[in-house]
C-alpha positions as CSV (number, residue, x, y, z in Angstrom):
1,M,20.6,-20.3,-39.0
2,K,19.6,-16.7,-38.0
3,R,20.8,-13.7,-40.0
4,F,23.0,-12.3,-37.2
5,R,24.9,-13.6,-34.3
6,Q,24.6,-10.6,-31.9
7,G,21.9,-7.9,-32.0
8,L,21.5,-4.7,-30.1
9,V,18.5,-2.7,-29.0
10,V,18.9,0.6,-27.2
11,G,16.2,2.6,-25.6
12,K,15.0,4.6,-22.6
13,F,11.9,2.3,-22.2
14,C,10.2,4.9,-20.1
15,P,7.9,3.1,-20.1
16,L,8.6,-0.1,-22.0
17,H,5.6,-0.2,-24.4
18,H,4.5,-2.5,-27.2
19,G,6.5,-0.6,-29.8
20,H,9.6,-1.4,-27.9
21,M,8.6,-5.0,-27.5
22,H,7.9,-5.2,-31.3
23,L,11.5,-4.0,-31.7
24,I,13.0,-6.5,-29.3
25,R,11.0,-9.3,-30.9
26,A,12.3,-8.4,-34.3
27,A,15.9,-8.6,-33.0
28,L,15.2,-12.0,-31.4
29,D,13.8,-13.4,-34.6
30,A,16.9,-12.3,-36.5
31,C,19.8,-12.9,-33.9
32,D,21.2,-15.7,-32.0
33,E,21.7,-13.4,-29.0
34,V,20.3,-10.0,-28.2
35,L,21.7,-7.3,-25.9
36,V,19.1,-4.7,-24.6
37,V,20.6,-1.5,-23.3
38,S,18.6,1.1,-21.3
39,Y,19.5,4.5,-19.9
40,T,18.1,7.8,-19.6
41,K,19.1,11.1,-17.9
42,P,17.1,12.6,-16.5
43,E,15.0,9.8,-15.2
44,F,11.3,9.7,-15.6
45,E,8.7,9.1,-12.8
46,R,7.9,5.4,-12.2
47,C,10.4,4.3,-14.9
48,G,13.5,4.2,-12.8
49,P,16.3,1.6,-13.6
50,D,15.0,-1.0,-11.2
51,A,11.5,-0.8,-12.8
52,R,13.0,-1.0,-16.3
53,E,15.1,-4.0,-15.4
54,D,12.1,-5.7,-13.8
55,W,10.1,-5.2,-17.0
56,L,12.7,-6.5,-19.3
57,T,13.5,-9.5,-17.0
58,A,9.8,-10.4,-16.8
59,L,9.0,-9.9,-20.5
60,F,12.3,-10.9,-22.2
61,P,14.2,-13.2,-19.9
62,Q,16.1,-14.6,-22.9
63,V,17.9,-11.4,-23.7
64,Q,21.0,-10.0,-22.1
65,R,20.1,-6.8,-20.2
66,L,22.2,-3.7,-19.3
67,V,20.3,-1.1,-17.5
68,V,22.4,1.7,-16.2
69,D,22.3,5.1,-14.4
70,D,25.0,7.0,-12.6
71,A,24.3,5.1,-9.3
72,R,24.8,1.8,-11.0
73,L,28.0,2.9,-12.7
74,L,29.3,4.1,-9.3
75,A,28.4,0.8,-7.7
76,R,30.6,-0.7,-10.5
77,G,33.5,1.6,-9.5
78,I,33.2,3.5,-12.9
79,A,31.3,6.7,-12.1
80,P,32.1,9.6,-11.6
81,S,34.8,9.2,-14.3
82,R,32.3,7.9,-16.7
83,Q,28.7,9.0,-16.4
84,V,25.3,8.5,-18.3
85,P,25.0,11.4,-20.9
86,D,22.1,13.8,-20.8
87,N,19.3,12.9,-23.2
88,D,19.9,16.2,-25.0
89,D,23.6,15.5,-25.6
90,P,24.7,15.3,-29.2
91,D,24.2,11.9,-31.0
92,A,28.0,11.3,-31.2
93,I,28.2,11.2,-27.4
94,H,25.4,8.7,-27.0
95,R,26.7,6.5,-29.8
96,E,30.2,6.4,-28.1
97,F,28.7,5.8,-24.7
98,T,26.5,2.9,-26.0
99,A,29.5,1.3,-27.8
100,W,31.6,1.6,-24.6
101,L,28.7,-0.1,-22.7
102,C,28.6,-3.0,-25.1
103,W,32.4,-3.4,-25.2
104,E,33.3,-2.7,-21.6
105,L,30.4,-3.8,-19.5
106,A,28.5,-6.2,-21.5
107,G,31.5,-7.7,-23.3
108,V,29.8,-8.2,-26.7
109,I,30.6,-7.4,-30.2
110,V,27.5,-6.3,-32.1
111,D,26.7,-7.4,-35.6
112,A,23.3,-5.6,-36.0
113,V,21.5,-2.7,-34.3
114,F,17.7,-2.5,-34.4
115,T,15.9,0.7,-34.4
116,S,12.8,2.6,-35.6
117,E,14.7,5.8,-35.9
118,S,16.2,7.8,-38.8
119,Y,19.5,7.9,-36.9
120,G,20.0,4.2,-37.2
121,D,22.4,4.2,-40.1
122,G,24.7,6.6,-38.4
123,F,24.5,4.7,-35.2
124,A,25.5,1.5,-36.9
125,A,28.4,3.3,-38.6
126,A,29.7,4.7,-35.3
127,L,29.5,1.2,-33.8
128,S,31.4,-0.2,-36.7
129,A,34.2,2.4,-36.2
130,Y,34.4,1.7,-32.5
131,Y,34.7,-2.0,-32.8
132,S,37.2,-1.7,-35.6
133,S,39.4,0.6,-33.5
134,R,39.2,-1.8,-30.6
135,T,39.8,-5.1,-32.5
136,G,42.3,-3.7,-35.0
137,A,40.3,-5.3,-37.8
138,P,37.4,-4.1,-40.0
139,H,34.0,-4.9,-38.4
140,G,30.7,-3.9,-39.9
141,V,27.5,-3.4,-37.9
142,T,24.2,-3.6,-39.9
143,H,21.3,-1.2,-39.2
144,V,17.9,-3.1,-39.3
145,S,15.1,-0.5,-39.5
146,V,11.9,-1.9,-37.9
147,D,8.6,-0.2,-38.5
148,P,10.0,3.4,-38.9
149,A,6.6,4.8,-39.7
150,R,5.3,3.3,-36.5
151,C,2.4,1.5,-38.4
152,A,2.6,-1.7,-36.3
153,V,2.5,0.1,-32.9
154,P,1.4,3.8,-33.4
155,V,2.6,5.2,-30.1
156,S,5.6,6.8,-28.4
157,G,6.9,6.9,-24.8
158,T,6.3,10.7,-24.6
159,R,2.6,10.1,-25.5
160,I,2.2,7.3,-22.9
161,R,3.9,9.4,-20.2
162,S,1.4,12.1,-20.9
163,D,-1.5,9.9,-19.7
164,P,-0.4,6.2,-19.2
165,H,-4.1,5.3,-18.3
166,A,-5.5,6.6,-21.5
167,W,-2.8,4.7,-23.5
168,R,-2.7,1.6,-21.4
169,R,-3.6,-0.6,-24.4
170,F,0.0,-0.2,-25.6
171,L,1.4,-1.3,-22.2
172,D,1.8,-4.9,-21.0
173,P,-0.1,-5.4,-17.7
174,I,3.3,-6.0,-16.0
175,V,4.4,-2.5,-17.1
176,Y,1.0,-0.7,-16.6
177,A,1.1,-2.0,-12.9
178,A,3.8,0.6,-12.2
179,F,1.2,3.3,-12.9
180,V,-1.5,1.9,-10.6
181,D,-1.9,3.6,-7.2
182,R,-3.2,1.7,-4.2
183,I,-5.9,2.8,-1.8
184,C,-5.8,1.1,1.6
185,I,-9.1,0.8,3.5
186,L,-8.7,0.2,7.1
187,G,-11.3,-0.2,9.9
188,G,-12.3,-2.1,13.0
189,E,-14.5,-5.1,12.9
190,S,-18.0,-4.3,11.6
191,S,-17.1,-0.8,10.5
192,G,-18.1,-1.2,6.9
193,K,-14.6,-1.7,5.6
194,T,-15.3,-4.5,3.1
195,T,-18.5,-2.8,1.9
196,L,-16.7,0.4,1.2
197,V,-13.9,-1.5,-0.6
198,N,-16.3,-3.1,-3.0
199,A,-18.4,0.0,-3.6
200,L,-15.4,2.2,-4.2
201,A,-13.9,-0.3,-6.6
202,A,-17.2,-0.4,-8.5
203,A,-17.3,3.4,-8.6
204,L,-13.7,3.6,-9.9
205,D,-14.2,0.6,-12.3
206,T,-11.3,-1.2,-11.0
207,R,-10.3,-4.2,-8.9
208,A,-10.7,-4.8,-5.2
209,V,-8.2,-6.8,-3.2
210,P,-10.0,-9.0,-0.6
211,E,-8.8,-9.3,3.0
212,V,-6.5,-12.3,2.9
213,G,-6.7,-12.8,6.7
214,R,-10.6,-13.3,6.4
215,L,-10.0,-15.7,3.5
216,H,-7.4,-17.6,5.5
217,W,-9.7,-17.7,8.6
218,E,-12.5,-19.2,6.6
219,A,-10.1,-21.7,5.0
220,R,-8.8,-22.7,8.3
221,G,-12.2,-23.0,10.0
222,G,-11.4,-20.1,12.3
223,V,-8.2,-21.6,13.6
224,F,-4.9,-19.5,13.5
225,T,-1.4,-19.9,14.7
226,Y,1.3,-17.3,15.2
227,E,3.0,-18.6,12.1
228,D,-0.1,-17.9,10.1
229,M,0.4,-14.1,10.6
230,R,3.3,-14.1,8.3
231,L,1.6,-16.2,5.7
232,I,-1.3,-13.8,5.8
233,A,0.7,-10.6,5.5
234,E,2.9,-12.0,2.6
235,G,-0.3,-13.3,1.0
236,Q,-1.9,-9.9,1.2
237,I,1.0,-8.2,-0.5
238,A,1.3,-11.0,-3.2
239,L,-2.4,-10.6,-4.0
240,E,-2.1,-6.9,-4.2
241,D,0.8,-7.2,-6.7
242,S,-1.0,-9.7,-8.7
243,L,-4.3,-7.8,-9.0
244,T,-2.5,-4.5,-9.7
245,Q,-2.0,-5.9,-13.3
246,E,-5.8,-6.1,-13.7
247,A,-6.6,-2.7,-12.1
248,R,-7.5,0.6,-13.7
249,R,-5.8,3.5,-12.3
250,W,-6.5,2.5,-8.7
251,L,-6.4,-0.7,-6.7
252,V,-8.7,-0.7,-3.7
253,C,-7.2,-2.8,-0.9
254,D,-9.3,-4.4,2.0
255,G,-6.7,-3.9,4.8
256,S,-3.1,-4.4,4.6
257,A,-0.2,-6.0,6.5
258,L,-0.9,-3.4,9.2
259,T,-4.1,-5.3,9.8
260,T,-2.0,-8.4,10.4
261,V,0.3,-6.5,12.9
262,F,-2.8,-5.5,14.9
263,Y,-4.1,-9.1,15.2
264,S,-0.6,-10.5,15.8
265,E,-0.1,-8.1,18.6
266,D,-3.5,-8.7,20.1
267,G,-3.6,-12.5,19.7
268,Y,0.0,-13.4,20.4
269,G,1.7,-10.4,21.9
270,A,4.4,-10.5,19.3
271,V,4.9,-9.6,15.6
272,D,7.2,-11.3,13.1
273,P,9.7,-8.6,11.9
274,V,8.8,-9.6,8.3
275,V,5.1,-8.7,9.1
276,R,6.3,-5.3,10.5
277,A,8.4,-4.6,7.5
278,L,5.5,-5.5,5.1
279,A,3.3,-3.1,7.2
280,E,5.6,-0.2,6.2
281,R,4.7,-0.6,2.6
282,P,3.2,2.9,1.5
283,Y,-0.1,3.5,-0.1
284,A,-1.2,6.5,-2.2
285,I,-4.3,6.8,-0.1
286,T,-5.1,5.5,3.4
287,V,-8.7,5.5,4.5
288,V,-10.0,4.5,8.0
289,C,-13.7,3.7,8.4
290,A,-15.2,5.4,11.5
291,P,-17.1,3.0,13.9
292,D,-20.3,5.0,13.5
293,I,-22.6,2.3,12.2
294,P,-24.4,-0.4,14.2
295,F,-22.1,-3.3,15.3
296,V,-23.2,-6.4,13.5
297,Q,-22.1,-9.8,14.9
298,D,-21.6,-12.4,12.1
299,G,-20.2,-15.2,14.3
300,T,-16.6,-14.3,13.8
301,R,-16.2,-10.8,15.4
302,R,-15.5,-9.8,18.9
303,D,-17.7,-7.0,20.1
304,A,-18.3,-3.2,19.8
305,A,-15.7,-2.4,22.5
306,F,-13.1,-4.3,20.6
307,R,-14.0,-2.4,17.4
308,L,-13.4,0.8,19.2
309,R,-10.0,-0.3,20.5
310,Q,-9.0,-1.4,17.1
311,H,-10.0,1.9,15.5
312,A,-8.1,3.8,18.1
313,W,-5.0,1.6,17.4
314,Y,-5.1,2.3,13.7
315,L,-5.4,6.1,14.3
316,A,-2.5,6.1,16.9
317,T,-0.3,3.8,14.7
318,L,-0.7,5.8,11.6
319,E,0.0,9.0,13.5
320,R,3.3,7.6,14.9
321,A,4.3,6.5,11.4
322,G,3.5,10.0,10.0
323,V,1.0,8.4,7.5
324,D,-1.7,10.8,6.2
325,Y,-5.1,9.2,6.4
326,L,-8.8,10.1,5.9
327,V,-11.5,9.1,8.3
328,V,-14.8,8.4,6.5
329,E,-18.2,8.4,8.2
330,G,-21.8,8.0,7.4
331,S,-23.5,5.8,4.8
332,V,-21.7,3.8,2.2
333,G,-22.6,6.3,-0.4
334,Q,-21.3,9.2,1.8
335,R,-18.1,7.4,2.3
336,V,-17.6,6.7,-1.4
337,E,-18.3,10.4,-2.1
338,T,-15.8,11.5,0.5
339,V,-13.0,9.4,-1.1
340,L,-13.8,10.3,-4.6
341,A,-13.8,14.0,-3.6
342,L,-10.3,13.4,-2.1
343,L,-9.1,11.8,-5.3
344,A,-10.5,14.7,-7.4
345,T,-8.7,17.2,-5.1
346,A,-5.5,15.3,-5.7
347,G,-6.0,15.7,-9.5
348,S,-6.8,12.1,-10.0
């Protein structure tokens, strides 16, 4: 039998780091059930409520989760009469709001609250008073202090937000993936696209995402159907998402679902709506390889004229979509230097 029936952990989780995870695990070890509450106002970049909910769901599926912001309260028909307090509001306001969340939205009566902060005792006392007033009977909430000196996990959310890449060792790969930006490399056949992808990934010390269409082509012996187009586009996105967890600051992608749109239009005169939707996925940087190197026939490609038509299609499509892009020319080394210069200009 565990020490407590219902535990509570509250935090911004911006982002969810190993210190937070240590706290949640301590609550799970001591309680039959655990409620994790997360809110912040203002929000922090890349740490919105959807991201926080996804992190908690993936890493702690066994806990009850309550991630709120004003929009989510409004969707429940609660806001604007009740809104998330500002981070700088007095402790009393936050304590009352958290107690209200537990009672009204989560429907739980807390027995213990787990924190690593000095305010924990006062927080527990406020929760005790709130529950006693609602139930009409005395109810005590215990404060369980977990590693208040931060010896087990010496880090803070503020420090990680200052440079998540420098402090990535304190982030689970699932969480760190939110801070990885993706570079999409496009180009016609035999334009040096894959060569640039691999060279750029090596220069950035990160992962490269191979072109799923090419992998599918080789696996299928060069035979495609229209239905394969959706499988390829979905596979490209799934592989990106998977390798993002292994990347370092940047993920270099060999093509995108936009590549599948081109081949679907060209080969079948139609594009699955799912493929079109996936092709709208944004990238931090989009690079197009110029067809300024000799065309090499490897047995799977069309010809130089097709390469020019494909290149023109990419440029026109990106222009229509309002996507900023960089055209790179010259040798592999020149192309890598051009992209790296763009990243440096962007402060990356």
